[in-house]
C-alpha positions in Angstrom: 115.1 73.6 68.1 113.2 75.8 70.2 111.4 75.3 73.4 108.7 77.6 74.6 108.0 77.9 78.7 105.8 79.6 80.7 106.5 82.1 82.9 105.5 85.5 83.9 108.5 88.6 84.8 108.2 91.8 86.5 110.7 93.8 85.3 111.5 97.7 86.8 114.4 98.7 84.3 117.8 98.6 86.4 116.2 96.7 89.5 116.3 92.6 89.5 113.4 91.3 88.3 111.4 88.3 90.3 108.3 85.8 88.8 105.1 86.8 90.0 103.6 83.7 89.1 103.3 81.2 85.9 101.2 81.7 82.6 101.5 79.8 79.5 103.1 79.2 76.2 106.1 81.8 76.4 107.9 83.6 78.4 106.7 86.9 79.1 108.7 90.2 80.0 107.2 92.8 81.8 109.2 95.7 82.1 108.0 99.7 83.1 109.5 102.1 81.6 108.5 106.0 82.2 105.3 105.1 83.7 104.2 102.1 80.8 104.4 98.7 80.6 106.3 97.0 77.7 105.3 93.2 77.1 107.6 91.0 74.8 108.0 87.3 74.3 111.1 85.9 75.7 112.8 82.4 73.6 114.6 79.9 75.7 116.5 77.4 73.4 116.9 74.0 74.3 120.3 73.8 72.9 122.1 76.3 75.8 119.0 76.7 78.4 119.8 80.5 78.0 117.0 84.0 77.4 117.1 85.6 74.2 114.7 88.2 72.7 113.4 87.9 69.6 112.2 90.4 68.4 109.3 89.0 65.8 107.3 88.3 68.7 107.4 91.1 70.2 104.1 92.1 71.6 102.8 95.4 70.3 101.5 96.6 73.9 101.5 98.5 75.9 99.5 99.7 79.1 99.6 102.1 81.6 100.6 101.4 84.7 97.9 102.8 87.4 99.6 105.5 90.2 98.1 105.2 94.1 97.9 108.6 95.1 98.0 109.8 99.2 95.1 112.2 100.0 94.2 114.3 103.2 91.0 114.9 103.5 89.4 117.9 105.1 86.6 117.6 108.1 83.2 117.2 107.9 82.8 120.8 108.0 85.1 121.8 105.6 84.0 119.1 103.4 80.7 120.0 102.5 81.9 124.0 102.6 84.2 123.3 99.9 82.5 120.1 98.4 80.0 123.0 97.4 82.5 125.0 96.2 83.6 122.7 94.0 80.4 120.9 92.5 79.1 124.6 91.6 82.4 125.7 89.6 82.1 122.5 88.2 78.6 123.3 87.2 79.7 126.5 85.8 82.2 125.0 83.3 81.3 122.1 82.8 83.8 119.6 84.1 84.0 116.3 86.8 83.7 117.4 90.0 86.1 115.7 92.9 86.5 115.1 96.5 88.1 117.9 98.6 91.7 117.0 98.8 95.5 117.9 99.6 97.7 115.5 97.6 100.3 114.0 99.2 102.5 112.2 97.2 102.0 109.9 93.8 103.9 106.8 93.0 103.3 104.3 90.7 102.4 100.9 92.0 105.2 99.5 90.8 106.9 101.5 93.7 105.0 100.3 96.4 106.6 98.8 99.5 107.3 95.2 99.1 106.3 94.8 102.7 102.3 95.8 102.5 102.3 92.4 99.8 102.2 89.1 102.4 102.1 87.3 98.7 102.9 87.8 95.0 99.3 90.2 93.1 97.8 87.7 90.9 98.7 91.0 89.0 100.7 94.0 89.3 98.2 96.5 90.4 95.7 94.2 91.7 95.9 96.6 95.2 92.6 95.0 96.7 94.7 92.3 97.9 96.9 94.8 100.4 95.6 94.8 103.8 96.0 98.4 104.2 94.8 98.8 107.9 97.1 96.1 109.2 100.4 97.5 107.7 98.8 101.2 108.5 96.7 101.8 111.5 99.7 101.7 113.9 101.1 105.1 111.8 97.8 106.6 112.1 97.2 106.2 115.1 99.8 108.7 115.9 98.5 112.0 114.0 95.2 113.5 115.0 93.9 116.6 112.9 95.1 118.9 112.5 94.7 122.4 110.9 96.4 123.6 108.2 96.3 127.6 107.2 94.9 129.2 103.7 97.8 131.3 102.1 95.7 132.6 98.4 93.4 131.5 95.8 95.9 131.0 93.1 95.7 129.5 89.3 99.0 127.2 87.5 100.0 126.3 84.1 99.3 122.2 84.0 95.9 120.8 84.2 96.5 119.0 87.7 96.4 123.0 89.6 94.1 125.1 87.3 92.7 126.7 89.9 93.8 125.6 94.0 93.8 127.4 97.0 97.3 127.5 98.6 98.2 125.6 102.5 100.2 126.3 104.3 103.8 123.9 105.7 104.3 122.7 108.5 106.1 120.5 110.7 103.0 118.5 111.2 102.2 117.9 107.7 106.0 117.4 107.2 105.6 114.6 109.7 102.6 112.8 108.5 104.4 112.9 105.2 107.5 111.6 105.7 105.9 108.6 108.0 103.2 108.0 105.3 106.2 108.1 102.2 108.3 105.4 104.6 105.2 102.6 105.1 104.1 103.1 101.5 107.0 103.5 99.7 109.7 101.3 98.5 112.9 102.5 100.8 113.7 105.8 102.8 110.9 108.3 102.4 114.3 110.5 100.7 114.5 107.7 97.8 110.6 108.2 97.0 110.0 109.7 93.8 110.9 113.9 94.6 108.4 115.9 93.8 108.1 119.2 95.5 105.7 119.4 98.9 102.6 121.9 97.3 99.9 121.5 100.2 97.0 123.1 97.9 92.8 121.7 97.9 92.4 122.1 94.0 88.9 123.7 93.3 88.8 122.4 89.0 90.4 120.4 87.5 90.1 121.3 83.5 91.7 123.0 80.8 91.1 126.5 80.6 92.7 130.3 78.9 94.4 131.9 81.6 91.7 134.8 81.8 88.9 132.2 82.7 91.4 130.9 85.6 91.8 134.6 86.7 88.1 135.2 86.4 87.4 131.6 89.1 90.2 132.4 91.3 89.9 136.3 91.5 85.6 135.5 91.9 86.1 132.6 94.6 85.7 133.4 98.2 86.4 131.3 101.2 85.3 132.6 104.6 87.5 130.8 107.1 91.2 131.2 107.1 92.2 127.5 108.1 90.9 124.7 107.1 90.9 121.4 109.0 91.8 117.6 108.3 91.0 114.2 110.2 91.0 111.5 107.3 93.4 109.7 105.2 92.8 108.5 101.6 94.5 106.0 99.2 93.4 107.0 95.8 94.5 104.9 92.6 94.9 106.8 89.8 95.6 106.9 86.2 99.7 107.7 85.1 98.9 110.7 83.1 96.4 113.1 84.9 94.9 115.5 81.5 91.4 114.9 80.5 88.0 115.6 82.9 88.6 110.9 81.9 90.9 110.4 84.4 89.1 112.5 86.7 86.1 110.6 86.2 89.3 107.7 87.2 90.3 108.1 90.9 89.2 105.4 93.7 89.9 105.4 96.2 90.7 102.0 97.7 91.7 102.9 101.5 90.2 105.7 103.8 91.1 106.2 107.9 90.0 108.7 109.9 93.4 110.5 112.2 93.6 109.6 115.5 90.4 111.4 117.6 89.4 112.2 114.5 85.4 112.2 113.4 
């Protein structure tokens, strides 16, 4: 005879799991693998007090784990120029316009530094419960607005780099990224999700053929060789970024100006 008890577990593969909050009727196991949220039913035996996986009770349910993206936002004047450019291109190519930004890095919400969470979240991705100001204001106060030079307007093979303005990588930018990674992600910055530092400002997100990408890049003129950056944003983003619906799903959940920024 088996009893079904009630606990909700959060499990990341190859890591220890912990209880988030009680539920009802079953042991529910939440695991994260390749960006998906898996829910299975665990069975507790009243005879030996052990947990076994009851394959017949596996829930056919997968929910994508949202990400947070860390953005650097241009100064007010540069933002207005870039927003106008992005909106014009979006209108011409029937795509979704978005806020001009440089994505510094992205991580799944399961990789957020546990020091940011004062108590267990009511759900694994209810980020409204995090007091970002309390944890990031001191770090942000150490950085003043700074400038990055433009290198060229290019196009890429991925949705996230359809057409973009490539920017230089500076010591200030690298220091800012490292500070943000140390503050936001689990473990030291070197253990954060690895990705190449590739500062750029996207001008459009859309699946286009190469001919149209080249046309956008060649017809776009920048009247300046540097852009200033004065604001920091944390944006909730979908785990996959491949459609116009994904662009529409981007939501800023925290913003703060850099020290002495406008």
